[in-house]
PyMOL Python script that loads the backbone (N, CA, C, O; Angstrom):
from pymol import cmd

cmd.read_pdbstr("""\
ATOM      1  N   MET A   1      -5.686  -0.549  12.024  1.00  0.00           N
ATOM      2  CA  MET A   1      -5.706  -1.806  11.324  1.00  0.00           C
ATOM      3  C   MET A   1      -6.394  -1.639   9.984  1.00  0.00           C
ATOM      4  O   MET A   1      -7.121  -0.671   9.762  1.00  0.00           O
ATOM      5  N   ILE A   2      -6.156  -2.599   9.087  1.00  0.00           N
ATOM      6  CA  ILE A   2      -6.799  -2.562   7.771  1.00  0.00           C
ATOM      7  C   ILE A   2      -8.252  -2.987   7.948  1.00  0.00           C
ATOM      8  O   ILE A   2      -8.547  -4.100   8.385  1.00  0.00           O
ATOM      9  N   ASP A   3      -9.140  -2.078   7.600  1.00  0.00           N
ATOM     10  CA  ASP A   3     -10.567  -2.260   7.838  1.00  0.00           C
ATOM     11  C   ASP A   3     -11.347  -2.586   6.560  1.00  0.00           C
ATOM     12  O   ASP A   3     -12.441  -3.147   6.614  1.00  0.00           O
ATOM     13  N   GLU A   4     -10.770  -2.226   5.418  1.00  0.00           N
ATOM     14  CA  GLU A   4     -11.463  -2.411   4.138  1.00  0.00           C
ATOM     15  C   GLU A   4     -10.414  -2.457   3.041  1.00  0.00           C
ATOM     16  O   GLU A   4      -9.392  -1.775   3.128  1.00  0.00           O
ATOM     17  N   VAL A   5     -10.657  -3.251   2.015  1.00  0.00           N
ATOM     18  CA  VAL A   5      -9.746  -3.348   0.871  1.00  0.00           C
ATOM     19  C   VAL A   5     -10.590  -3.385  -0.392  1.00  0.00           C
ATOM     20  O   VAL A   5     -11.586  -4.105  -0.464  1.00  0.00           O
ATOM     21  N   ARG A   6     -10.179  -2.590  -1.403  1.00  0.00           N
ATOM     22  CA  ARG A   6     -10.910  -2.619  -2.667  1.00  0.00           C
ATOM     23  C   ARG A   6      -9.974  -2.234  -3.803  1.00  0.00           C
ATOM     24  O   ARG A   6      -8.906  -1.668  -3.571  1.00  0.00           O
ATOM     25  N   LEU A   7     -10.369  -2.537  -5.009  1.00  0.00           N
ATOM     26  CA  LEU A   7      -9.640  -2.117  -6.190  1.00  0.00           C
ATOM     27  C   LEU A   7     -10.260  -0.845  -6.719  1.00  0.00           C
ATOM     28  O   LEU A   7     -11.469  -0.639  -6.613  1.00  0.00           O
ATOM     29  N   ALA A   8      -9.426   0.011  -7.288  1.00  0.00           N
ATOM     30  CA  ALA A   8      -9.914   1.263  -7.858  1.00  0.00           C
ATOM     31  C   ALA A   8      -9.028   1.617  -9.049  1.00  0.00           C
ATOM     32  O   ALA A   8      -7.972   1.020  -9.256  1.00  0.00           O
ATOM     33  N   ALA A   9      -9.478   2.594  -9.820  1.00  0.00           N
ATOM     34  CA  ALA A   9      -8.674   3.100 -10.930  1.00  0.00           C
ATOM     35  C   ALA A   9      -7.927   4.334 -10.456  1.00  0.00           C
ATOM     36  O   ALA A   9      -8.520   5.246  -9.880  1.00  0.00           O
ATOM     37  N   ALA A  10      -6.636   4.359 -10.697  1.00  0.00           N
ATOM     38  CA  ALA A  10      -5.832   5.528 -10.355  1.00  0.00           C
ATOM     39  C   ALA A  10      -6.077   6.625 -11.387  1.00  0.00           C
ATOM     40  O   ALA A  10      -6.774   6.402 -12.377  1.00  0.00           O
ATOM     41  N   HIS A  11      -5.514   7.795 -11.161  1.00  0.00           N
ATOM     42  CA  HIS A  11      -5.735   8.914 -12.075  1.00  0.00           C
ATOM     43  C   HIS A  11      -5.237   8.618 -13.490  1.00  0.00           C
ATOM     44  O   HIS A  11      -5.727   9.202 -14.456  1.00  0.00           O
ATOM     45  N   ASP A  12      -4.251   7.699 -13.613  1.00  0.00           N
ATOM     46  CA  ASP A  12      -3.717   7.348 -14.928  1.00  0.00           C
ATOM     47  C   ASP A  12      -4.442   6.155 -15.550  1.00  0.00           C
ATOM     48  O   ASP A  12      -4.055   5.680 -16.618  1.00  0.00           O
ATOM     49  N   GLY A  13      -5.487   5.673 -14.886  1.00  0.00           N
ATOM     50  CA  GLY A  13      -6.262   4.557 -15.400  1.00  0.00           C
ATOM     51  C   GLY A  13      -5.755   3.193 -14.983  1.00  0.00           C
ATOM     52  O   GLY A  13      -6.412   2.182 -15.234  1.00  0.00           O
ATOM     53  N   GLU A  14      -4.587   3.150 -14.347  1.00  0.00           N
ATOM     54  CA  GLU A  14      -4.044   1.881 -13.849  1.00  0.00           C
ATOM     55  C   GLU A  14      -4.823   1.456 -12.609  1.00  0.00           C
ATOM     56  O   GLU A  14      -5.372   2.291 -11.891  1.00  0.00           O
ATOM     57  N   ALA A  15      -4.863   0.156 -12.367  1.00  0.00           N
ATOM     58  CA  ALA A  15      -5.534  -0.348 -11.173  1.00  0.00           C
ATOM     59  C   ALA A  15      -4.659  -0.097  -9.952  1.00  0.00           C
ATOM     60  O   ALA A  15      -3.431  -0.150 -10.029  1.00  0.00           O
ATOM     61  N   GLU A  16      -5.296   0.171  -8.847  1.00  0.00           N
ATOM     62  CA  GLU A  16      -4.591   0.320  -7.577  1.00  0.00           C
ATOM     63  C   GLU A  16      -5.409  -0.354  -6.486  1.00  0.00           C
ATOM     64  O   GLU A  16      -6.625  -0.510  -6.597  1.00  0.00           O
ATOM     65  N   LEU A  17      -4.719  -0.742  -5.444  1.00  0.00           N
ATOM     66  CA  LEU A  17      -5.370  -1.330  -4.282  1.00  0.00           C
ATOM     67  C   LEU A  17      -5.579  -0.202  -3.279  1.00  0.00           C
ATOM     68  O   LEU A  17      -4.640   0.525  -2.956  1.00  0.00           O
ATOM     69  N   VAL A  18      -6.792  -0.056  -2.792  1.00  0.00           N
ATOM     70  CA  VAL A  18      -7.078   0.980  -1.808  1.00  0.00           C
ATOM     71  C   VAL A  18      -7.415   0.297  -0.492  1.00  0.00           C
ATOM     72  O   VAL A  18      -8.345  -0.506  -0.417  1.00  0.00           O
ATOM     73  N   VAL A  19      -6.652   0.623   0.543  1.00  0.00           N
ATOM     74  CA  VAL A  19      -6.928   0.069   1.871  1.00  0.00           C
ATOM     75  C   VAL A  19      -7.443   1.185   2.770  1.00  0.00           C
ATOM     76  O   VAL A  19      -6.957   2.315   2.720  1.00  0.00           O
ATOM     77  N   MET A  20      -8.419   0.858   3.580  1.00  0.00           N
ATOM     78  CA  MET A  20      -8.940   1.798   4.569  1.00  0.00           C
ATOM     79  C   MET A  20      -8.354   1.386   5.907  1.00  0.00           C
ATOM     80  O   MET A  20      -8.517   0.246   6.342  1.00  0.00           O
ATOM     81  N   LEU A  21      -7.677   2.314   6.552  1.00  0.00           N
ATOM     82  CA  LEU A  21      -7.112   2.058   7.865  1.00  0.00           C
ATOM     83  C   LEU A  21      -8.031   2.636   8.925  1.00  0.00           C
ATOM     84  O   LEU A  21      -8.560   3.736   8.763  1.00  0.00           O
ATOM     85  N   ARG A  22      -8.220   1.902  10.001  1.00  0.00           N
ATOM     86  CA  ARG A  22      -9.001   2.390  11.143  1.00  0.00           C
ATOM     87  C   ARG A  22      -8.067   2.405  12.342  1.00  0.00           C
ATOM     88  O   ARG A  22      -7.405   1.412  12.646  1.00  0.00           O
ATOM     89  N   PHE A  23      -8.024   3.537  13.012  1.00  0.00           N
ATOM     90  CA  PHE A  23      -7.132   3.733  14.150  1.00  0.00           C
ATOM     91  C   PHE A  23      -7.893   3.624  15.466  1.00  0.00           C
ATOM     92  O   PHE A  23      -9.108   3.815  15.492  1.00  0.00           O
ATOM     93  N   PRO A  24      -7.196   3.320  16.555  1.00  0.00           N
ATOM     94  CA  PRO A  24      -7.857   3.150  17.851  1.00  0.00           C
ATOM     95  C   PRO A  24      -8.697   4.352  18.289  1.00  0.00           C
ATOM     96  O   PRO A  24      -9.681   4.192  19.011  1.00  0.00           O
ATOM     97  N   ASN A  25      -8.308   5.559  17.853  1.00  0.00           N
ATOM     98  CA  ASN A  25      -9.059   6.755  18.251  1.00  0.00           C
ATOM     99  C   ASN A  25     -10.303   6.985  17.386  1.00  0.00           C
ATOM    100  O   ASN A  25     -11.000   7.987  17.544  1.00  0.00           O
ATOM    101  N   GLY A  26     -10.573   6.042  16.467  1.00  0.00           N
ATOM    102  CA  GLY A  26     -11.748   6.168  15.601  1.00  0.00           C
ATOM    103  C   GLY A  26     -11.455   6.791  14.254  1.00  0.00           C
ATOM    104  O   GLY A  26     -12.304   6.778  13.363  1.00  0.00           O
ATOM    105  N   GLY A  27     -10.261   7.334  14.097  1.00  0.00           N
ATOM    106  CA  GLY A  27      -9.890   7.943  12.825  1.00  0.00           C
ATOM    107  C   GLY A  27      -9.769   6.899  11.731  1.00  0.00           C
ATOM    108  O   GLY A  27      -9.501   5.725  11.989  1.00  0.00           O
ATOM    109  N   ARG A  28      -9.975   7.355  10.505  1.00  0.00           N
ATOM    110  CA  ARG A  28      -9.869   6.462   9.350  1.00  0.00           C
ATOM    111  C   ARG A  28      -9.051   7.161   8.281  1.00  0.00           C
ATOM    112  O   ARG A  28      -9.078   8.386   8.163  1.00  0.00           O
ATOM    113  N   ALA A  29      -8.328   6.378   7.508  1.00  0.00           N
ATOM    114  CA  ALA A  29      -7.523   6.930   6.410  1.00  0.00           C
ATOM    115  C   ALA A  29      -7.591   5.976   5.231  1.00  0.00           C
ATOM    116  O   ALA A  29      -7.428   4.766   5.384  1.00  0.00           O
ATOM    117  N   ARG A  30      -7.829   6.527   4.071  1.00  0.00           N
ATOM    118  CA  ARG A  30      -7.858   5.756   2.825  1.00  0.00           C
ATOM    119  C   ARG A  30      -6.471   5.878   2.202  1.00  0.00           C
ATOM    120  O   ARG A  30      -5.971   6.985   2.003  1.00  0.00           O
ATOM    121  N   VAL A  31      -5.847   4.731   1.894  1.00  0.00           N
ATOM    122  CA  VAL A  31      -4.486   4.726   1.371  1.00  0.00           C
ATOM    123  C   VAL A  31      -4.453   3.960   0.045  1.00  0.00           C
ATOM    124  O   VAL A  31      -4.666   2.748   0.021  1.00  0.00           O
ATOM    125  N   PRO A  32      -4.185   4.673  -1.064  1.00  0.00           N
ATOM    126  CA  PRO A  32      -4.062   3.990  -2.355  1.00  0.00           C
ATOM    127  C   PRO A  32      -2.651   3.429  -2.519  1.00  0.00           C
ATOM    128  O   PRO A  32      -1.669   4.093  -2.186  1.00  0.00           O
ATOM    129  N   LEU A  33      -2.557   2.203  -3.036  1.00  0.00           N
ATOM    130  CA  LEU A  33      -1.267   1.550  -3.249  1.00  0.00           C
ATOM    131  C   LEU A  33      -1.132   1.160  -4.717  1.00  0.00           C
ATOM    132  O   LEU A  33      -2.018   0.518  -5.281  1.00  0.00           O
ATOM    133  N   ASP A  34      -0.021   1.551  -5.329  1.00  0.00           N
ATOM    134  CA  ASP A  34       0.216   1.118  -6.701  1.00  0.00           C
ATOM    135  C   ASP A  34       0.601  -0.357  -6.703  1.00  0.00           C
ATOM    136  O   ASP A  34       0.650  -0.987  -5.647  1.00  0.00           O
ATOM    137  N   ASP A  35       0.873  -0.905  -7.877  1.00  0.00           N
ATOM    138  CA  ASP A  35       1.133  -2.344  -7.969  1.00  0.00           C
ATOM    139  C   ASP A  35       2.368  -2.767  -7.187  1.00  0.00           C
ATOM    140  O   ASP A  35       2.383  -3.856  -6.614  1.00  0.00           O
ATOM    141  N   VAL A  36       3.403  -1.934  -7.148  1.00  0.00           N
ATOM    142  CA  VAL A  36       4.617  -2.282  -6.407  1.00  0.00           C
ATOM    143  C   VAL A  36       4.334  -2.316  -4.909  1.00  0.00           C
ATOM    144  O   VAL A  36       4.731  -3.253  -4.217  1.00  0.00           O
ATOM    145  N   ALA A  37       3.649  -1.294  -4.414  1.00  0.00           N
ATOM    146  CA  ALA A  37       3.315  -1.238  -2.991  1.00  0.00           C
ATOM    147  C   ALA A  37       2.351  -2.371  -2.617  1.00  0.00           C
ATOM    148  O   ALA A  37       2.496  -2.987  -1.561  1.00  0.00           O
ATOM    149  N   ALA A  38       1.379  -2.641  -3.474  1.00  0.00           N
ATOM    150  CA  ALA A  38       0.412  -3.710  -3.194  1.00  0.00           C
ATOM    151  C   ALA A  38       1.112  -5.062  -3.116  1.00  0.00           C
ATOM    152  O   ALA A  38       0.833  -5.861  -2.222  1.00  0.00           O
ATOM    153  N   ARG A  39       2.032  -5.314  -4.063  1.00  0.00           N
ATOM    154  CA  ARG A  39       2.784  -6.574  -4.034  1.00  0.00           C
ATOM    155  C   ARG A  39       3.588  -6.704  -2.745  1.00  0.00           C
ATOM    156  O   ARG A  39       3.636  -7.773  -2.136  1.00  0.00           O
ATOM    157  N   HIS A  40       4.218  -5.609  -2.339  1.00  0.00           N
ATOM    158  CA  HIS A  40       5.000  -5.620  -1.098  1.00  0.00           C
ATOM    159  C   HIS A  40       4.094  -5.914   0.103  1.00  0.00           C
ATOM    160  O   HIS A  40       4.462  -6.687   0.987  1.00  0.00           O
ATOM    161  N   LEU A  41       2.918  -5.299   0.131  1.00  0.00           N
ATOM    162  CA  LEU A  41       1.984  -5.516   1.237  1.00  0.00           C
ATOM    163  C   LEU A  41       1.531  -6.971   1.303  1.00  0.00           C
ATOM    164  O   LEU A  41       1.530  -7.579   2.373  1.00  0.00           O
ATOM    165  N   PHE A  42       1.147  -7.525   0.159  1.00  0.00           N
ATOM    166  CA  PHE A  42       0.727  -8.926   0.127  1.00  0.00           C
ATOM    167  C   PHE A  42       1.844  -9.843   0.607  1.00  0.00           C
ATOM    168  O   PHE A  42       1.609 -10.755   1.400  1.00  0.00           O
ATOM    169  N   ASP A  43       3.067  -9.597   0.123  1.00  0.00           N
ATOM    170  CA  ASP A  43       4.212 -10.426   0.531  1.00  0.00           C
ATOM    171  C   ASP A  43       4.483 -10.293   2.020  1.00  0.00           C
ATOM    172  O   ASP A  43       4.698 -11.292   2.708  1.00  0.00           O
ATOM    173  N   ALA A  44       4.474  -9.063   2.520  1.00  0.00           N
ATOM    174  CA  ALA A  44       4.776  -8.815   3.935  1.00  0.00           C
ATOM    175  C   ALA A  44       3.750  -9.483   4.853  1.00  0.00           C
ATOM    176  O   ALA A  44       4.084  -9.921   5.954  1.00  0.00           O
ATOM    177  N   CYS A  45       2.509  -9.556   4.394  1.00  0.00           N
ATOM    178  CA  CYS A  45       1.446 -10.143   5.213  1.00  0.00           C
ATOM    179  C   CYS A  45       1.242 -11.633   4.917  1.00  0.00           C
ATOM    180  O   CYS A  45       0.428 -12.285   5.571  1.00  0.00           O
ATOM    181  N   GLY A  46       1.968 -12.169   3.947  1.00  0.00           N
ATOM    182  CA  GLY A  46       1.773 -13.563   3.577  1.00  0.00           C
ATOM    183  C   GLY A  46       0.378 -13.809   3.043  1.00  0.00           C
ATOM    184  O   GLY A  46      -0.190 -14.884   3.233  1.00  0.00           O
ATOM    185  N   ALA A  47      -0.173 -12.812   2.376  1.00  0.00           N
ATOM    186  CA  ALA A  47      -1.549 -12.878   1.875  1.00  0.00           C
ATOM    187  C   ALA A  47      -1.562 -13.186   0.387  1.00  0.00           C
ATOM    188  O   ALA A  47      -0.672 -12.768  -0.353  1.00  0.00           O
ATOM    189  N   SER A  48      -2.573 -13.916  -0.040  1.00  0.00           N
ATOM    190  CA  SER A  48      -2.723 -14.211  -1.460  1.00  0.00           C
ATOM    191  C   SER A  48      -4.003 -13.614  -2.038  1.00  0.00           C
ATOM    192  O   SER A  48      -4.232 -13.670  -3.246  1.00  0.00           O
ATOM    193  N   GLU A  49      -4.829 -13.047  -1.175  1.00  0.00           N
ATOM    194  CA  GLU A  49      -6.065 -12.404  -1.632  1.00  0.00           C
ATOM    195  C   GLU A  49      -6.352 -11.201  -0.736  1.00  0.00           C
ATOM    196  O   GLU A  49      -5.922 -11.165   0.417  1.00  0.00           O
ATOM    197  N   PRO A  50      -7.082 -10.211  -1.269  1.00  0.00           N
ATOM    198  CA  PRO A  50      -7.332  -8.980  -0.512  1.00  0.00           C
ATOM    199  C   PRO A  50      -7.984  -9.195   0.851  1.00  0.00           C
ATOM    200  O   PRO A  50      -7.620  -8.521   1.815  1.00  0.00           O
ATOM    201  N   ASP A  51      -8.933 -10.113   0.949  1.00  0.00           N
ATOM    202  CA  ASP A  51      -9.614 -10.328   2.229  1.00  0.00           C
ATOM    203  C   ASP A  51      -8.658 -10.785   3.333  1.00  0.00           C
ATOM    204  O   ASP A  51      -8.940 -10.600   4.517  1.00  0.00           O
ATOM    205  N   ALA A  52      -7.538 -11.377   2.949  1.00  0.00           N
ATOM    206  CA  ALA A  52      -6.556 -11.835   3.940  1.00  0.00           C
ATOM    207  C   ALA A  52      -5.823 -10.666   4.597  1.00  0.00           C
ATOM    208  O   ALA A  52      -5.110 -10.854   5.582  1.00  0.00           O
ATOM    209  N   LEU A  53      -5.998  -9.462   4.055  1.00  0.00           N
ATOM    210  CA  LEU A  53      -5.367  -8.281   4.639  1.00  0.00           C
ATOM    211  C   LEU A  53      -6.211  -7.665   5.761  1.00  0.00           C
ATOM    212  O   LEU A  53      -5.694  -6.917   6.591  1.00  0.00           O
ATOM    213  N   LEU A  54      -7.492  -7.979   5.783  1.00  0.00           N
ATOM    214  CA  LEU A  54      -8.396  -7.394   6.775  1.00  0.00           C
ATOM    215  C   LEU A  54      -7.950  -7.736   8.188  1.00  0.00           C
ATOM    216  O   LEU A  54      -7.617  -8.883   8.487  1.00  0.00           O
ATOM    217  N   GLY A  55      -7.947  -6.733   9.047  1.00  0.00           N
ATOM    218  CA  GLY A  55      -7.565  -6.918  10.441  1.00  0.00           C
ATOM    219  C   GLY A  55      -6.073  -6.796  10.690  1.00  0.00           C
ATOM    220  O   GLY A  55      -5.634  -6.823  11.840  1.00  0.00           O
ATOM    221  N   ARG A  56      -5.281  -6.661   9.624  1.00  0.00           N
ATOM    222  CA  ARG A  56      -3.834  -6.520   9.787  1.00  0.00           C
ATOM    223  C   ARG A  56      -3.489  -5.120  10.269  1.00  0.00           C
ATOM    224  O   ARG A  56      -4.267  -4.179  10.115  1.00  0.00           O
ATOM    225  N   SER A  57      -2.319  -5.008  10.847  1.00  0.00           N
ATOM    226  CA  SER A  57      -1.814  -3.736  11.352  1.00  0.00           C
ATOM    227  C   SER A  57      -1.544  -2.754  10.212  1.00  0.00           C
ATOM    228  O   SER A  57      -1.401  -3.157   9.058  1.00  0.00           O
ATOM    229  N   TRP A  58      -1.478  -1.486  10.537  1.00  0.00           N
ATOM    230  CA  TRP A  58      -1.180  -0.455   9.547  1.00  0.00           C
ATOM    231  C   TRP A  58       0.305  -0.416   9.195  1.00  0.00           C
ATOM    232  O   TRP A  58       0.667   0.135   8.156  1.00  0.00           O
ATOM    233  N   GLU A  59       1.182  -0.990  10.040  1.00  0.00           N
ATOM    234  CA  GLU A  59       2.619  -0.905   9.799  1.00  0.00           C
ATOM    235  C   GLU A  59       3.053  -1.512   8.461  1.00  0.00           C
ATOM    236  O   GLU A  59       3.891  -0.916   7.784  1.00  0.00           O
ATOM    237  N   PRO A  60       2.525  -2.668   8.051  1.00  0.00           N
ATOM    238  CA  PRO A  60       2.910  -3.180   6.731  1.00  0.00           C
ATOM    239  C   PRO A  60       2.494  -2.258   5.584  1.00  0.00           C
ATOM    240  O   PRO A  60       3.144  -2.242   4.539  1.00  0.00           O
ATOM    241  N   VAL A  61       1.427  -1.498   5.768  1.00  0.00           N
ATOM    242  CA  VAL A  61       1.007  -0.522   4.749  1.00  0.00           C
ATOM    243  C   VAL A  61       2.068   0.576   4.658  1.00  0.00           C
ATOM    244  O   VAL A  61       2.480   0.958   3.562  1.00  0.00           O
ATOM    245  N   ARG A  62       2.501   1.072   5.793  1.00  0.00           N
ATOM    246  CA  ARG A  62       3.563   2.095   5.832  1.00  0.00           C
ATOM    247  C   ARG A  62       4.817   1.563   5.153  1.00  0.00           C
ATOM    248  O   ARG A  62       5.429   2.255   4.339  1.00  0.00           O
ATOM    249  N   ASP A  63       5.197   0.342   5.487  1.00  0.00           N
ATOM    250  CA  ASP A  63       6.405  -0.253   4.924  1.00  0.00           C
ATOM    251  C   ASP A  63       6.275  -0.473   3.419  1.00  0.00           C
ATOM    252  O   ASP A  63       7.249  -0.317   2.682  1.00  0.00           O
ATOM    253  N   ALA A  64       5.086  -0.831   2.965  1.00  0.00           N
ATOM    254  CA  ALA A  64       4.848  -1.029   1.534  1.00  0.00           C
ATOM    255  C   ALA A  64       4.990   0.291   0.776  1.00  0.00           C
ATOM    256  O   ALA A  64       5.561   0.325  -0.314  1.00  0.00           O
ATOM    257  N   LEU A  65       4.477   1.366   1.347  1.00  0.00           N
ATOM    258  CA  LEU A  65       4.628   2.681   0.722  1.00  0.00           C
ATOM    259  C   LEU A  65       6.092   3.090   0.656  1.00  0.00           C
ATOM    260  O   LEU A  65       6.545   3.632  -0.352  1.00  0.00           O
ATOM    261  N   ALA A  66       6.827   2.834   1.725  1.00  0.00           N
ATOM    262  CA  ALA A  66       8.254   3.172   1.761  1.00  0.00           C
ATOM    263  C   ALA A  66       9.024   2.359   0.717  1.00  0.00           C
ATOM    264  O   ALA A  66       9.879   2.900   0.016  1.00  0.00           O
ATOM    265  N   ALA A  67       8.725   1.075   0.615  1.00  0.00           N
ATOM    266  CA  ALA A  67       9.411   0.221  -0.351  1.00  0.00           C
ATOM    267  C   ALA A  67       9.112   0.666  -1.784  1.00  0.00           C
ATOM    268  O   ALA A  67      10.009   0.693  -2.626  1.00  0.00           O
ATOM    269  N   ALA A  68       7.866   1.010  -2.055  1.00  0.00           N
ATOM    270  CA  ALA A  68       7.492   1.453  -3.394  1.00  0.00           C
ATOM    271  C   ALA A  68       8.158   2.789  -3.730  1.00  0.00           C
ATOM    272  O   ALA A  68       8.582   2.998  -4.867  1.00  0.00           O
ATOM    273  N   SER A  69       8.252   3.677  -2.772  1.00  0.00           N
ATOM    274  CA  SER A  69       8.898   4.974  -2.994  1.00  0.00           C
ATOM    275  C   SER A  69      10.399   4.833  -3.192  1.00  0.00           C
ATOM    276  O   SER A  69      11.006   5.606  -3.934  1.00  0.00           O
ATOM    277  N   ALA A  70      10.995   3.856  -2.537  1.00  0.00           N
ATOM    278  CA  ALA A  70      12.440   3.670  -2.607  1.00  0.00           C
ATOM    279  C   ALA A  70      12.908   3.359  -4.023  1.00  0.00           C
ATOM    280  O   ALA A  70      14.072   3.597  -4.347  1.00  0.00           O
ATOM    281  N   ARG A  71      12.038   2.838  -4.868  1.00  0.00           N
ATOM    282  CA  ARG A  71      12.460   2.513  -6.230  1.00  0.00           C
ATOM    283  C   ARG A  71      12.811   3.762  -7.025  1.00  0.00           C
ATOM    284  O   ARG A  71      13.465   3.671  -8.064  1.00  0.00           O
ATOM    285  N   PHE A  72      12.385   4.925  -6.550  1.00  0.00           N
ATOM    286  CA  PHE A  72      12.684   6.177  -7.240  1.00  0.00           C
ATOM    287  C   PHE A  72      13.948   6.852  -6.710  1.00  0.00           C
ATOM    288  O   PHE A  72      14.403   7.846  -7.277  1.00  0.00           O
ATOM    289  N   LEU A  73      14.516   6.321  -5.633  1.00  0.00           N
ATOM    290  CA  LEU A  73      15.728   6.897  -5.058  1.00  0.00           C
ATOM    291  C   LEU A  73      16.936   6.426  -5.843  1.00  0.00           C
ATOM    292  O   LEU A  73      16.969   5.306  -6.355  1.00  0.00           O
ATOM    293  N   SER A  74      17.908   7.282  -5.926  1.00  0.00           N
ATOM    294  CA  SER A  74      19.131   6.939  -6.638  1.00  0.00           C
ATOM    295  C   SER A  74      20.329   7.394  -5.836  1.00  0.00           C
ATOM    296  O   SER A  74      20.286   8.442  -5.192  1.00  0.00           O
ATOM    297  N   SER A  75      21.394   6.621  -5.868  1.00  0.00           N
ATOM    298  CA  SER A  75      22.609   7.018  -5.176  1.00  0.00           C
ATOM    299  C   SER A  75      23.342   8.100  -5.970  1.00  0.00           C
ATOM    300  O   SER A  75      24.210   8.784  -5.429  1.00  0.00           O
ATOM    301  N   ASN A  76      22.999   8.255  -7.239  1.00  0.00           N
ATOM    302  CA  ASN A  76      23.608   9.283  -8.072  1.00  0.00           C
ATOM    303  C   ASN A  76      22.558  10.332  -8.390  1.00  0.00           C
ATOM    304  O   ASN A  76      21.614  10.055  -9.129  1.00  0.00           O
ATOM    305  N   PRO A  77      22.710  11.562  -7.831  1.00  0.00           N
ATOM    306  CA  PRO A  77      21.681  12.598  -8.026  1.00  0.00           C
ATOM    307  C   PRO A  77      21.407  12.927  -9.482  1.00  0.00           C
ATOM    308  O   PRO A  77      20.341  13.455  -9.799  1.00  0.00           O
ATOM    309  N   GLY A  78      22.347  12.626 -10.384  1.00  0.00           N
ATOM    310  CA  GLY A  78      22.131  12.921 -11.805  1.00  0.00           C
ATOM    311  C   GLY A  78      21.302  11.881 -12.507  1.00  0.00           C
ATOM    312  O   GLY A  78      20.846  12.110 -13.628  1.00  0.00           O
ATOM    313  N   ASP A  79      21.092  10.742 -11.881  1.00  0.00           N
ATOM    314  CA  ASP A  79      20.282   9.689 -12.498  1.00  0.00           C
ATOM    315  C   ASP A  79      18.821  10.065 -12.487  1.00  0.00           C
ATOM    316  O   ASP A  79      18.326  10.634 -11.514  1.00  0.00           O
ATOM    317  N   VAL A  80      18.143   9.758 -13.539  1.00  0.00           N
ATOM    318  CA  VAL A  80      16.691   9.989 -13.626  1.00  0.00           C
ATOM    319  C   VAL A  80      16.021   8.624 -13.728  1.00  0.00           C
ATOM    320  O   VAL A  80      16.336   7.842 -14.626  1.00  0.00           O
ATOM    321  N   PRO A  81      15.107   8.336 -12.818  1.00  0.00           N
ATOM    322  CA  PRO A  81      14.434   7.010 -12.865  1.00  0.00           C
ATOM    323  C   PRO A  81      13.575   6.858 -14.095  1.00  0.00           C
ATOM    324  O   PRO A  81      12.949   5.816 -14.285  1.00  0.00           O
TER     325      PRO A  81
END
""", "prot")
cmd.dss("prot")
cmd.show_as("cartoon", "prot")
cmd.util.cbc("prot")
cmd.orient("prot")
């Protein structure tokens, strides 16, 4: 589940949302989300502020990453995003 949410600066200086996931086995993972992934996560969770993400499942985070990555896929291999 989402255990912590904060804003951070990405390597390019852009803001990113960083969520900390806590798993049932005690493991933790820090996941940075760019603006596209963060928007998808907020929409998927019906959240309007970061604190509303706390306690949510990790699955929407996975889906947000997939949605953000999909913007770089092209049906034409010669296309460059």
